[in-house]
C-alpha positions, -999 to 999 in steps of 0.1 A, spaced: -402 -57 -909 -411 -20 -910 -447 -23 -906 -445 -46 -877 -419 -24 -857 -444 9 -863 -469 -14 -850 -451 -25 -816 -441 14 -810 -478 21 -815 -490 0 -789 -464 7 -763 -471 46 -767 -508 37 -761 -500 17 -729 -478 44 -714 -506 67 -723 -532 47 -699 -507 47 -670 -505 88 -671 -539 90 -672 -547 64 -643 -518 84 -622 -534 117 -632 -572 104 -623 -552 92 -585 -535 126 -584 -571 142 -589 -588 122 -565 -565 126 -536 -564 163 -544 -602 165 -540 -603 142 -508 -573 165 -495 -597 193 -499 -627 177 -485 -611 165 -457 -591 198 -445 -626 216 -455 -646 193 -430 -618 196 -404 -616 233 -405 -650 234 -404 -657 208 -376 -632 229 -354 -649 259 -360 -682 243 -346 -665 227 -319 -646 261 -309 -679 277 -311 -690 253 -284 -660 257 -263 -646 223 -267 -616 232 -266 -599 199 -264 -618 184 -292 -612 217 -314 -571 216 -309 -575 181 -319 -593 186 -354 -568 217 -356 -538 196 -355 -554 169 -380 -563 201 -404 -530 215 -404 -514 183 -416 -532 187 -451 -507 213 -468 -516 209 -501 -549 231 -501 -547 267 -480 -583 270 -465 -591 295 -435 -555 293 -427 -557 327 -407 -585 310 -388 -566 278 -381 -533 296 -370 -552 317 -348 -574 289 -331 -540 267 -329 -522 300 -311 -551 305 -289 -555 268 -278 -514 266 -273 -522 258 -237 -543 227 -247 -512 215 -272 -488 222 -239 -509 206 -211 -540 183 -224 -513 150 -232 -491 157 -198 -524 160 -175 -539 134 -191 -509 109 -184 -501 125 -147 -538 116 -142 -536 83 -154 -502 75 -140 -513 88 -104 -541 66 -101 -526 36 -111 -497 46 -86 -515 48 -55 -539 21 -70 -510 -1 -67 -496 6 -34 -464 24 -56 -458 51 -33 -425 63 -51 -442 65 -84 -470 81 -70 -447 107 -52 -426 112 -88 -457 118 -106 -471 144 -78 -434 169 -78 -436 164 -117 -472 181 -118 -463 204 -89 -433 215 -114 -450 213 -150 -465 253 -147 -496 240 -149 -507 260 -114 -499 289 -135 -522 287 -158 -557 309 -159 -583 292 -131 -608 287 -161 -582 267 -183 -570 248 -152 -607 239 -144 -613 231 -180 -583 203 -182 -592 190 -146 -628 182 -158 -614 159 -183 -582 150 -165 -592 147 -126 -555 150 -118 -560 167 -84 -589 143 -77 -565 116 -81 -537 131 -60 -564 135 -29 -572 99 -30 -534 88 -34 -525 110 -6 -555 98 17 -547 61 7 -510 67 16 -517 87 49 -539 62 60 -510 35 55 -486 57 73 -507 63 101 -513 25 103 -475 15 99 -468 41 130 -496 32 152 -493 -8 150 -455 -11 139 -449 -47 132 -430 -43 99 -397 -25 98 -396 -19 65 -434 -3 66 -427 18 98 -394 33 89 -407 39 53 -438 58 71 -413 79 90 -396 88 58 -426 96 39 -449 111 63 -431 148 56 -440 143 19 -477 146 29 -491 181 19 -501 199 50 -538 199 39 -542 163 46 -533 171 83 -563 176 107 -541 200 128 -507 212 128 -487 190 107 -453 188 129 -475 179 161 -493 153 146 -463 136 129 -446 136 164 -475 122 181 -474 95 155 -434 87 158 -437 89 197 -464 63 195 -444 40 170 -413 44 191 -433 37 226 -447 8 213 -417 -8 198 -394 3 230 -428 -15 253 -429 -45 227 -389 -49 235 -388 -47 270 -412 -80 271 -389 -101 255 -354 -89 272 -344 -117 291 -324 -135 261 -293 -116 251 -304 -123 214 -336 -107 220 -316 -81 237 -294 -76 207 -328 -71 187 -340 -46 211 -309 -26 207 -307 -26 170 -345 -20 169 -337 13 193 -308 21 171 -329 22 143 -354 47 161 -329 68 168 -310 72 133 -345 74 115 -355 102 141 -322 120 135 -325 117 99 -358 134 99 -349 159 128 -371 147 154 -360 145 191 -355 110 209 -346 123 244 -381 106 257 -363 72 244 -331 78 260 -348 86 291 -364 50 294 -339 29 274 -307 42 294 -317 29 327 -334 -1 317 -299 -10 302 -279 -2 336 -303 -21 355 -301 -51 331 -262 -48 332 -260 -48 371 -285 -74 379 -266 -101 352 -231 -90 367 -243 -102 398 -244 -139 383 -219 -163 383 -226 -175 350 -199 -156 330 -208 -165 297 -244 -152 303 -232 -118 314 -207 -117 284 -228 -121 259 -251 -92 277 -220 -71 279 -206 -76 242 -241 -72 228 -241 -40 248 -201 -29 234 -211 -37 200 -245 -22 196 -243 11 222 -244 47 205 -237 80 218 -273 87 226 -276 61 256 -239 53 260 -235 47 301 -206 51 324 -224 29 349 -227 1 327 -191 7 312 -180 7 352 -200 -23 357 -184 -43 330 -149 -35 338 -154 -43 374 -169 -76 367 -138 -83 344 -116 -74 373 -134 -93 398 -134 -125 377 -97 -120 369 -88 -117 407 -111 -148 412 -88 -168 388 -56 -159 406 -68 -167 434 -78 -203 423 -42 -205 408 -29 -197 441 -48 -226 457 -38 -247 429 -73 -251 413 -61 -248 383 -89 -262 361 -113 -236 376 -92 -209 369 -83 -220 335 -123 -223 327 -128 -186 340 -100 -177 319 -113 -192 287 -152 -179 294 -141 -146 298 -118 -147 265 -148 -131 244 -138 -98 265 -102 -101 256 -75 -129 250 -64 -148 280 -39 -171 260 -9 -159 282 -25 -164 313 -39 -200 303 -6 -209 292 9 -198 327 -16 -215 347 -15 -247 324 25 -248 330 20 -243 370 -7 -273 370 21 -298 350 46 -284 378 20 -296 402 5 -324 387 40 -336 370 18 -367 352 7 -340 328 42 -337 316 46 -375 303 43 -376 265 14 -396 268 -19 -396 286 -18 -407 321 -40 -438 318 -14 -452 292 12 -459 317 11 -490 338 31 -474 366 40 -433 374 58 -423 403 70 -388 415 99 -376 435 116 -343 443 155 -331 441 170 -357 419 187 -362 381 196 -324 382 161 -315 389 141 -300 414 113 -324 407 114 -353 386 84 -383 375 89 -415 358 61 -441 341 63 -472 321 43 -471 291 17 -498 288 24 -522 257 56 -505 245 75 -510 274 93 -473 272 106 -463 306 101 -424 308 114 -399 329 107 -363 332 134 -338 349 119 -305 362 141 -277 371 132 -243 383 97 -232 406 64 -233 396 65 -199 383 89 -206 361 109 -241 352 121 -262 321 110 -301 317 132 -325 300 122 -361 291 142 -392 287 132 -428 272 149 -464 272 127 -494 264 130 -521 292 101 -540 279 63 -541 291 61 -557 331 40 -553 360 58 -529 381 53 -534 420 76 -504 430 102 -481 419 128 -470 441 152 -440 437 187 -440 448 210 -413 436 213 -419 397 198 -450 399 166 -460 392 148 -498 405 120 -513 391 105 -539 412 87 -567 389 72 -599 401 96 -630 407 86 -666 406 116 -676 433 126 -640 449 111 -611 463 113 -593 431 133 -591 397 150 -558 398 156 -537 370 182 -513 374 184 -482 352 211 -458 353 207 -418 343 240 -414 326 251 -385 303 214 -375 302 207 -411 291 187 -438 306 207 -472 303 197 -506 317 228 -515 338 212 -547 354 184 -573 359 188 -596 388 161 -616 406 167 -611 444 154 -605 476 166 -571 481 190 -550 465 210 -524 483 228 -492 468 262 -485 481 293 -459 470 269 -438 455 259 -466 428 292 -481 427 287 -512 444 251 -531 445 249 -553 476 220 -577 460 206 -603 485 199 -637 472 205 -633 437 188 -662 417 224 -672 406 237 -674 438 231 -689 474 196 -678 493 199 -658 520 238 -642 514 247 -609 499 265 -606 467 285 -578 456 278 -563 420 304 -539 409 298 -509 387 317 -509 351 310 -495 320 290 -520 308 266 -523 336 269 -542 366 291 -578 372 289 -601 401 319 -603 422 303 -629 444 294 -631 478 303 -604 504 322 -620 531 345 -605 557 382 -612 549 396 -628 578 430 -652 588 429 -685 604 459 -673 626 439 -646 640 440 -648 679 405 -641 684 393 -663 651 361 -674 673 349 -637 673 337 -643 635 313 -669 643 279 -667 624 296 -644 598 305 -650 563 344 -651 558 371 -650 533 403 -668 542 433 -685 528 441 -724 538 459 -755 528 441 -790 528 469 -818 538 466 -849 518 458 -866 548 429 -844 559 412 -843 527 377 -858 524 340 -849 526 348 -829 558 383 -816 555 407 -800 572 420 -766 563 451 -751 579 464 -717 584 500 -715 565 527 -686 566 560 -686 546 554 -726 537 545 -736 572 513 -751 583 498 -751 617 473 -779 625 464 -762 657 449 -731 638 428 -751 610 389 -752 604 368 -776 597 355 -772 559 328 -791 541 303 -784 511 265 -783 516 264 -803 482 285 -831 502 312 -832 474 349 -847 483 374 -818 488 407 -826 479 443 -813 490 453 -780 480 458 -743 485 421 -726 485 407 -695 491 374 -699 510 344 -679 511 324 -697 538 298 -692 566 312 -696 603 286 -718 617 294 -733 647 324 -744 667 340 -783 675 361 -793 701 389 -818 699 417 -830 720 454 -817 715 478 -844 724 509 -825 722 496 -800 743 471 -825 764 443 -800 764 410 -793 744 408 -767 717 379 -752 699 379 -758 659 354 -735 636 331 -756 612 329 -737 582 303 -742 552 320 -738 520 302 -712 499 332 -710 472 363 -721 468 390 -715 442 
């Protein structure tokens, strides 16, 4: 056991010794390599230095300085590095600037180019001795790249201003032109810039003038001109020349447009001006022209209203609405139009009514209009109180049924609608306006209806339920009108001058004795139980019916007289002949 352990321990020691030897060999090798490289780099740097290859020398020295394990000509290395500090500081910077300048103008990236140019100007590189600057610029031609870049961009700027097409480009050119160093201008920088600005602005103005006739293009014109003013102001250039051309042009254009009858066209131009105008070219002439146009059109609308040409007036107010709100005026004119054209106050469009009729001073108003709606049979009454300038209207309805209306008559608070009848002149639909309600009071087929006693009585001629040719009395009640029968003159058979009633409808009392009953009966005057055969009338029914004995109130038509001989008096007497219309 002991022998085995001793053997294993010996092998371990052996292997550790080999590893340590290997590490020592590597360390020695690296040290030797380190020494060789540093010596080589320092010697190479000394050689390059002797040949004034400063950039390469500085690069070699920077590498040699990294080998810290071995000192070799440290004083020389330090001296060279100190002497070439300007290379260390500016070599990578000028190299980068040169590359960025070249790339930016080659790709048209002006802002990038301007940024790297400004960086170059502020690096301190220009404070180096001339020979050192030239040495670096020989290797990194930054100034050549900047020169080429400025020439490239200035050429682009000149083209953008001489032929302004793209607003982005010529506005960029105006802003960027002053960045270009003085040496890239042929003469005085300010004079050349001003010339380019004016050339650009005149070209833009001239182009805009050619397309001025449409208000949207007029809008573009002012937008473009405003951009010119703002850009010139931003960069300190005067735009007086532009004002001298633009202001008279706008004044002439607005004055010409104000003479047209096309309100919308003028309004479009005026509103564009008002929205776009700037203090540079604001014109009192234009302001006055717009104000006068508005006033003239308002006056014209008022004259149209006075002439009751409401639709034309409303059209003017509507078109003028781009200047300000005329809702109040339109509402007033609409109300006036409805007053003069009352059918507009009806609840439905005019064409939905089968019959419409207007009247004045009725139903408690200055005016009224009544209409019968098709389909629904709704009778609609609109009562207007007040004058055209200020009034109120009230609407009342009732359903009377759909019908063909031949005429509408008004009498007091009654409305008579006349529709066709097969056997009489018309069917009369009598509607009353009672307690601010429309109420159907009577429907009757007749030849004529006359209102009497302020609507308390209707004289109805030839009602379908009665005898044709006679007037019937219809008396007003709480529930409408009731038939009181034929209108007859009350008389007495005992009157001295009874025959004066011939040809009239009369009402009288009589007695028919048994012996005088018949198809033609004899009705006698009686008083206090006494009968007077000498004051009698012949009575008959047109139907030929038998007239029995009895007391009667007769309504009849006194048609004729017959003669009879009175034996006791020995003389011929007159006896009235009466057609009975009703008896009870």
